[in-house]
C-alpha positions as CSV (number, residue, x, y, z in Angstrom):
1,M,1.3,25.4,19.0
2,P,5.0,24.7,18.6
3,R,6.3,23.2,15.5
4,W,8.9,20.5,15.5
5,R,11.7,19.7,13.0
6,F,12.8,16.1,12.4
7,R,14.4,14.0,9.6
8,H,13.6,10.6,8.2
9,K,16.5,8.4,9.2
10,Q,16.7,6.6,5.8
11,T,16.0,9.4,3.3
12,G,17.1,12.5,5.3
13,H,13.8,14.2,4.3
14,E,13.1,16.9,6.8
15,R,9.7,17.7,8.1
16,L,8.4,20.7,10.1
17,T,5.1,20.3,11.7
18,S,3.2,20.4,15.0
19,L,3.0,17.0,16.7
20,V,0.1,15.7,18.7
21,A,-0.2,12.6,20.9
22,Q,-3.3,10.6,20.2
23,W,-4.6,7.5,22.0
24,R,-6.5,4.5,20.7
25,V,-8.2,1.8,22.8
26,M,-8.0,-1.7,21.3
27,G,-11.1,-2.3,19.2
28,D,-12.3,1.3,19.2
29,E,-12.6,1.3,15.4
30,M,-15.7,-1.0,15.9
31,S,-17.8,2.2,16.3
32,D,-16.8,3.3,12.8
33,N,-19.3,0.8,11.4
34,Y,-22.3,2.4,13.2
35,T,-24.2,5.7,13.5
36,P,-26.1,6.7,16.6
37,A,-29.3,6.0,14.7
38,E,-28.2,2.4,14.1
39,I,-27.2,1.3,17.5
40,S,-27.5,2.5,21.1
41,A,-24.4,3.4,23.2
42,E,-25.2,0.5,25.5
43,D,-25.5,-2.0,22.7
44,L,-22.3,-0.8,21.1
45,L,-20.5,-1.1,24.4
46,A,-21.8,-4.7,24.8
47,K,-20.5,-5.6,21.3
48,W,-17.1,-4.1,22.1
49,V,-16.8,-5.9,25.4
50,N,-17.8,-9.2,23.8
51,C,-15.2,-8.8,21.1
52,L,-12.4,-8.1,23.6
53,R,-13.1,-10.9,26.1
54,P,-10.7,-12.0,27.3
55,P,-8.4,-9.1,26.4
56,S,-5.5,-10.7,28.3
57,D,-4.8,-12.9,31.2
58,R,-5.1,-9.8,33.5
59,D,-8.2,-8.3,32.0
60,I,-6.3,-5.4,30.6
61,I,-7.6,-3.5,27.6
62,P,-4.6,-2.0,25.8
63,I,-4.4,1.7,25.1
64,S,-1.9,2.6,22.4
65,W,-0.4,6.1,21.8
66,F,0.5,7.6,18.5
67,V,2.4,10.7,17.3
68,S,0.6,12.5,14.5
69,G,1.4,15.6,12.4
70,D,1.3,16.6,8.8
71,E,2.1,13.4,6.8
72,T,3.1,11.6,10.1
73,F,1.3,9.0,12.1
74,E,3.5,6.6,14.0
75,M,3.5,4.7,17.3
76,M,4.7,6.8,20.3
77,P,8.1,5.6,21.4
78,F,8.8,3.5,24.5
79,Q,5.5,1.5,24.6
80,Y,5.2,-2.1,25.4
81,I,2.2,-3.8,24.0
82,Q,1.0,-7.1,25.6
83,G,1.6,-9.9,23.1
84,F,3.6,-7.7,20.7
85,G,6.5,-6.4,22.8
86,R,8.0,-3.2,21.5
87,P,6.7,-2.4,18.0
88,P,8.5,-0.1,15.5
89,D,7.7,3.5,16.5
90,F,8.4,7.2,15.7
91,L,12.0,7.0,16.7
92,T,12.5,3.9,14.5
93,H,11.9,6.0,11.5
94,F,12.7,9.6,12.5
95,E,15.4,11.5,14.4
96,W,14.4,13.1,17.7
97,P,12.3,16.2,17.0
98,T,13.6,19.6,17.9
99,D,11.7,22.9,18.4
100,E,11.8,25.0,15.3
101,K,12.6,28.2,17.2
102,T,14.9,27.1,20.0
103,G,16.4,23.9,18.7
104,A,15.6,22.2,22.0
105,R,14.7,18.5,21.9
106,L,11.1,17.4,22.4
107,N,10.8,16.4,26.1
């Protein structure tokens, strides 16, 4: 897996790590409170749906993307989140990552 070099914009601290895109569905942390022995998948889904109703005026359940790596977990750039607009993201805090071997910018 390639490793990426990037600097913190305020401190200049450089990091070198692999980066992974992770997604989260609004409300998915609800399942953290239960084990499979405590609740069935059907009941958990029903609880989740009830908590999200109405998720928005268009019945959209937001999916957010994050950039994660060693000591790094930030919103993926260029997202628009209904009701929040454009939140601070990876590029708010860090320079654009470059490949450790080639120096090419992350595409």
